[in-house]
KEROTI-678824 format. One line per field, with one value per residue (C-alpha): residue in three letters; chain; z, y, x. Coordinates in Angstrom, 2 decimals. Each point is the difference from the previous one (the first is absolute). Layout:
BEGIN
type: (ALA,...)
mol: (A,...)
c3: (Z,...)
c2: (Y,...)
c1: (X,...)
END
This chain:
BEGIN
type: (MET,ILE,ALA,VAL,TYR,PRO,GLY,SER,PHE,ASP,PRO,MET,THR,ASN,GLY,HIS,LEU,ASP,LEU,ILE,GLU,ARG,ALA,ALA,SER,VAL,PHE,ASP,GLU,VAL,ILE,VAL,ALA,ILE,ALA,PRO,ASN,VAL,GLY,LYS,GLU,PRO,LEU,PHE,THR,VAL,GLU,GLU,ARG,ARG,GLU,MET,LEU,SER,GLU,VAL,CYS,ARG,GLY,LEU,ARG,ASN,VAL,SER,VAL,ASP,SER,PHE,ASP,GLY,LEU,LEU,VAL,SER,TYR,VAL,GLN,LYS,LYS,ASN,ALA,ARG,VAL,ILE,VAL,LYS,GLY,LEU,ARG,ALA,VAL,SER,ASP,PHE,GLN,TYR,GLU,PHE,GLU,MET,ALA,LEU,THR,ASN,ARG,ARG,LEU,ALA,PRO,SER,VAL,GLU,THR,VAL,PHE,LEU,MET,THR,SER,ALA,ASP,TYR,SER,TYR,LEU,SER,SER,SER,LEU,VAL,LYS,GLU,ILE,ALA,ALA,LEU,GLY,GLY,SER,VAL,GLN,GLY,LEU,ALA,PRO,GLU,SER,VAL,GLU,GLU,LYS,LEU,LYS,GLN,ARG,LEU,GLN,GLU,ALA,VAL,ARG,ARG,ASP,THR,PRO)
mol: (A,A,A,A,A,A,A,A,A,A,A,A,A,A,A,A,A,A,A,A,A,A,A,A,A,A,A,A,A,A,A,A,A,A,A,A,A,A,A,A,A,A,A,A,A,A,A,A,A,A,A,A,A,A,A,A,A,A,A,A,A,A,A,A,A,A,A,A,A,A,A,A,A,A,A,A,A,A,A,A,A,A,A,A,A,A,A,A,A,A,A,A,A,A,A,A,A,A,A,A,A,A,A,A,A,A,A,A,A,A,A,A,A,A,A,A,A,A,A,A,A,A,A,A,A,A,A,A,A,A,A,A,A,A,A,A,A,A,A,A,A,A,A,A,A,A,A,A,A,A,A,A,A,A,A,A,A,A,A,A,A,A,A,A,A)
c3: (32.89,-2.05,-3.13,-2.08,-3.75,-0.88,-3.71,-1.84,-0.76,-3.18,-0.68,1.58,-2.73,0.58,-0.13,3.74,0.84,-0.49,1.40,3.78,0.04,0.01,2.20,1.95,-0.48,2.19,2.97,2.61,-0.77,-3.74,0.16,-3.89,0.22,-2.33,-0.72,-1.86,-3.36,0.51,-3.15,-1.60,-1.09,1.85,-2.20,3.22,3.44,3.08,1.03,-3.31,0.42,3.48,-0.43,-3.21,2.15,2.66,-2.93,-1.50,3.33,2.04,-0.38,1.43,3.70,1.14,-2.39,0.44,-1.81,1.02,-1.26,1.50,-0.95,0.87,0.29,-0.26,2.58,2.74,-1.18,0.26,3.51,0.83,-1.08,2.01,-3.57,-0.44,-3.76,-3.31,-2.67,-3.40,-2.97,-3.13,-3.47,-1.77,0.26,-0.02,3.01,1.88,-0.11,1.26,2.53,1.52,0.43,1.62,2.23,1.03,0.79,1.71,2.36,0.28,1.77,1.95,0.26,1.72,-3.01,-2.34,-4.00,-1.77,-3.80,-1.61,-3.90,-1.52,-1.50,-4.17,-0.39,0.95,-0.42,-2.54,1.88,1.18,1.42,-2.78,-2.70,0.40,0.58,-3.47,-1.56,1.58,-1.46,-3.55,0.40,0.45,2.62,2.61,0.96,1.87,0.82,3.05,2.14,-1.33,2.64,-1.07,-3.49,-0.11,2.22,-2.48,-2.58,1.68,0.55,-2.83,-1.60,2.04,-1.27,-3.39,0.87,2.11,-3.23,-2.55,-0.90)
c2: (-55.88,2.95,0.76,3.58,0.08,3.30,1.85,2.89,-2.13,2.63,-2.24,-3.05,-3.22,-3.49,-0.59,1.82,-1.50,-3.69,1.57,1.09,-3.39,-2.32,2.43,-0.70,-3.88,0.42,3.02,0.58,3.02,2.00,3.84,0.95,4.02,2.58,2.06,2.97,0.65,1.95,1.71,-1.66,1.87,-2.52,-1.05,-0.36,1.60,-2.06,-0.44,-1.22,-2.49,-0.99,-0.32,-2.63,-1.85,-0.30,-1.39,-2.36,-1.56,0.22,-4.11,-0.52,0.11,0.87,2.22,4.28,3.21,3.01,2.99,1.59,2.51,0.25,-3.03,-3.48,-1.34,3.08,-1.00,-3.65,0.37,1.71,-2.81,-2.77,-1.18,-2.25,-0.73,2.70,-2.71,0.91,-1.56,-0.70,-0.22,-0.27,0.16,3.44,0.83,-1.32,2.40,2.22,-1.09,-2.19,3.85,0.99,-3.87,1.28,3.69,-0.70,-2.80,2.49,2.40,-2.86,-2.99,-1.97,0.74,-3.14,0.39,-2.99,-0.03,-2.35,-0.32,0.66,-2.94,-0.35,1.08,3.38,0.36,2.94,1.84,3.71,2.28,2.52,-2.69,-0.08,4.03,-0.02,-3.12,1.70,3.59,-0.94,-1.57,-4.29,-2.11,-0.62,-3.09,-2.15,2.14,1.52,-0.85,1.12,2.49,1.89,-0.17,1.46,2.82,0.53,-0.01,2.47,2.33,0.37,0.38,3.10,1.28,0.21,1.61,2.38,0.19,0.24,3.98)
c1: (34.90,-1.02,1.00,-0.80,0.23,0.72,-1.26,-1.10,-2.84,-1.12,-2.24,0.15,0.92,-0.55,3.33,0.00,-3.41,2.28,2.64,-2.16,-1.71,3.16,1.30,-3.16,0.29,3.76,-0.84,-1.82,-1.26,0.66,-0.29,0.22,1.17,-1.10,3.16,-0.15,1.09,3.10,1.57,-3.23,-3.10,-2.42,-3.89,-1.54,0.96,1.02,-3.30,-2.12,2.90,-1.11,-3.62,0.94,2.79,-2.25,-3.06,2.24,1.85,-3.49,0.07,3.02,-0.17,3.65,0.97,-0.79,0.05,1.98,2.12,3.34,2.69,3.33,2.62,-1.84,2.38,-1.38,-3.48,0.65,1.83,-3.54,-2.44,2.76,0.41,3.29,-0.04,-0.65,-1.45,1.29,-1.18,2.74,-1.26,3.37,4.07,-0.72,-1.90,2.10,3.33,-2.30,-1.59,3.15,1.24,-3.13,0.10,4.11,-1.38,-2.46,1.65,2.17,-2.18,-1.83,1.90,-3.24,-1.64,0.34,-1.48,-1.31,-0.12,-2.93,0.41,-2.58,-2.81,1.54,-3.57,0.70,3.86,-0.69,-2.35,-0.16,-1.71,1.34,-1.03,-3.68,-0.07,1.34,-1.82,-3.70,1.16,-0.11,-3.20,1.22,-1.74,2.21,-2.69,2.06,3.06,-2.00,-3.19,-3.31,-0.62,3.33,-0.56,-3.36,1.95,2.76,-2.94,-1.73,3.83,0.44,-3.38,0.32,3.02,-1.05,-3.20,2.29,2.33,-2.89,-1.09)
END
């Protein structure tokens, strides 16, 4: 069975990687699907996020990385997938994700949403938090894969150089 794990992944965190690895152990194929960060100013382009995810997921034989525009359920159906995988960190995530799952079911009754609880080690972790820590000069070691951490540092240094007269 094919599953789609959607997200903006701006940037990818170790929490995302944990969910990808766990989904890969449950489903025959997992497509990590990068959505544009609608309503937010992304730090990385979709192509940059795709490259980072592809590099980190290279060793997972049944995981592929892709991107999409438009409705998630349309993308899922186009890929002949039957499952959307969503991660839950806390009760606060549940309300939004529950509403999205019901909406997706209304739009595409053959597509199921499966919720995976985050590992306790990553229950507080978000891309926004990782970006904020890095932007304020803190270490994100252990919060994001090393290759992502390096690209995050580079991007923030570029931003500082652009803003420095």
